[in-house]
N, C-alpha and C positions, 0 to 999 in steps of 0.2 A: 528262599524268600517267597512268600505268597504273592501271586500276581493275579489280577482280574483284568480280563481283556474283553472290551465291548466290540461289537460288530453289528452291522445292519442299518446304520444310520444313512442319512442322505437327504435328498430333496424330493418332496412330494407335493402334489397339489392338494388344496383343501378338499376334504372329503375322502382322501385316499388313505392307504394303510401302509404301515411298516412294522416289521418285527425286529426288535433288538435282541441280541444274544449276549450273554456274559459267561465266558468260560473261565474257570478258576484253575490255577496251576496245581492245586492240591485238593484234598477232600474237605475243604473248610466249610462248604455249605452244609455238611451234616452236623456241624458243631456250632454254627453261627446263624443268627438271623441274617437275611439277605434282602436287599432293597434296591429299587431304582429311584434315584434322585434326578432332578433336573435344575438347571440354573440358566436363567436369562441374564444376559449381560447387564451388569449394574445392580442386580438383585440378589437376594440371598438364595442359597441352594434350598430346594424344597423337596419333600418326600412325595413320590408319585404312587408307588406300590411296593409290596414286599411280602415276606413270609417270616413269621416268628420262629424261634427255635422249636416251639411246640408244633409247628406245622400249620398255623393259621395264616391264611393269606388275606390281604386287604388292599384295596385301592382307595385313593382319596376321592372325595365326593366330586371334585371338578372333572374327573375322568371316568367315574363309575359308569358302567354300561358301554364304554368305548374302549377302555384299556383292560387287558387281562394279563395277570402275572402267572407264570407257570415255571416249574422246575423239573429237572431231570438229574437226580442225584447220581445215577449211574454214569452220567457224562460230565458231572460237576459243572453243569450249565443251567442258567436260569434265563428266562425269556420275558419280554414285554411285548405283547401283541397290541398294536395301536391301530384302532379303526376310526373312521370318521374324524380324521385329524383336522384340527383348526389352526389358523395362523398363530394363535397365542400358544400353541404347542411348540413353537420354534424355540429351541434351547439346546444346551449341551446336556446330554443325559449321562449320568454316572451310575455305575454298578457299585454297590457298597455292601460290606459285611461286617458284622460286629455283634455285640451282646444284645443291644436294643436298637432296632432300626429307626424308631421314631425320634431319636435324639442324636443329633450329629456328634455330640461329645462321646457317645458310646460306639461310634463306628471305628473299627480298627483297620479296615482295608478299603481302599478306594481304587477304582479303575481310573484310567486316564481321561475318560469321557469321550463321547462321540456326538457329533453335531447332527441334529435333526432340524431341517428347515421346511416349513409348510408355507407354500405360496398361496396367496389369495386368488 
């Protein structure tokens, strides 16, 4: 069974940086689009950044210029480098993989999520 395991979360002050990692148990990243989502308590899960099956990376406008998505297929690992973090970035961050990353209904695999807390 495919597993996605996030790591690297934690508590950071506003303006600080964190790098999240997501390791897959198999080579699913070579055949799936991969994304980072986040969810604030009481709100819907939202896309943050990802890479399509064709290899195009994208980050949403709210984090553009501060967050960077990267991948290492040889290690079956993707990363989310988060700089200049803001308190509104506090959320549970999820690694996800599937046919289309922009639509939750097409996500086939989810990690358990990891907490990121940004203090003011």
